C-alpha positions as CSV (number, residue, x, y, z in Angstrom):
1,M,-14.9,-12.7,9.9
2,I,-12.1,-13.1,7.4
3,Y,-13.2,-12.8,3.8
4,A,-9.9,-13.3,2.1
5,E,-6.2,-13.8,2.9
6,F,-3.4,-13.4,0.4
7,N,0.3,-12.5,0.1
8,L,1.7,-9.7,-1.9
9,Y,4.6,-7.1,-1.9
10,G,3.8,-3.7,-0.6
11,I,5.1,-0.4,0.6
12,T,3.6,1.8,3.4
13,D,3.8,5.4,4.6
14,V,4.6,6.9,1.2
15,P,3.3,10.5,1.4
16,Y,2.3,12.2,-1.8
17,I,3.2,9.4,-4.1
18,S,2.1,11.4,-7.1
19,T,4.9,14.0,-6.5
20,M,7.6,11.6,-5.3
21,V,10.7,11.6,-7.4
22,S,12.1,8.4,-6.0
23,I,10.4,5.2,-4.8
24,D,13.3,3.1,-3.4
25,S,13.0,-0.7,-3.9
26,S,14.4,-1.3,-0.4
27,Y,11.1,-0.3,1.1
28,W,9.1,-3.1,-0.6
29,Q,8.2,-5.9,1.8
30,E,6.3,-9.1,1.6
31,W,2.9,-8.8,3.2
32,N,0.3,-11.1,4.4
33,V,-3.1,-9.3,4.0
34,R,-6.5,-10.2,5.5
35,L,-9.8,-8.6,4.5
36,T,-12.1,-8.6,7.4
37,D,-15.5,-7.1,8.3
38,S,-14.1,-3.8,9.4
39,S,-10.5,-3.5,8.1
40,I,-7.6,-4.6,6.0
41,D,-5.0,-6.2,8.2
42,I,-1.5,-6.1,6.9
43,N,1.2,-8.2,8.5
44,F,4.8,-7.6,7.5
45,G,8.0,-8.5,9.5
46,N,7.1,-8.3,13.2
47,E,4.6,-5.5,12.5
48,T,0.8,-5.5,12.0
49,R,-1.1,-2.6,10.5
50,K,-4.9,-2.3,10.7
51,L,-6.4,-0.1,8.0
52,H,-10.0,0.5,8.9
53,Y,-12.3,1.0,5.9
54,Q,-13.5,4.4,7.0
55,E,-9.9,5.6,6.8
56,I,-9.7,4.8,3.1
57,E,-10.1,7.9,0.9
58,Y,-9.3,6.6,-2.6
59,I,-8.6,3.3,-4.2
60,N,-6.5,3.0,-7.4
61,R,-6.4,6.7,-8.2
62,P,-4.9,7.6,-11.5
63,T,-1.2,8.5,-11.5
64,C,1.2,9.8,-14.2
65,D,3.1,7.4,-16.4
66,S,6.4,8.2,-14.8
67,I,5.1,7.2,-11.3
68,K,3.5,4.0,-12.8
69,K,6.8,3.0,-14.4
70,K,8.8,3.7,-11.2
71,I,6.4,1.5,-9.2
72,Q,6.6,-1.3,-11.7
73,N,10.4,-1.1,-11.9
74,T,11.0,-1.1,-8.2
75,S,8.3,-3.6,-7.3
76,K,9.1,-5.9,-10.2
77,C,5.3,-6.3,-10.7
78,A,3.3,-5.3,-13.8
79,S,0.1,-4.7,-11.8
80,F,-0.3,-2.5,-8.7
81,L,-3.0,-0.9,-6.5
82,I,-2.7,2.4,-4.7
83,I,-4.8,2.9,-1.6
84,D,-4.9,6.4,-0.2
85,Y,-5.9,6.6,3.5
86,R,-5.9,9.0,6.4
87,G,-3.1,8.0,8.7
88,K,-2.1,9.4,12.1
89,K,-0.3,12.6,11.8
90,Q,3.2,12.6,13.2
91,L,5.3,15.7,14.0
């Protein structure tokens, strides 16, 4: 069942955002997001990501002011949400 569907701008696969020096605006993409019974489905470009709820570790964790300002400046949005999740490890 789909509970909500909306569009937003997002960035994925940013490891350790709290220690990142640069968040490049070229990574921001328009997303179509669906909230379902078991996951958050993110569609962008020709790609779909399924983020299962059990993979989520933290939602909207506090960040330092410099990271907040960098996100706001590169995304051109005053509000943002950070979702930490366990992804597949790649070598």
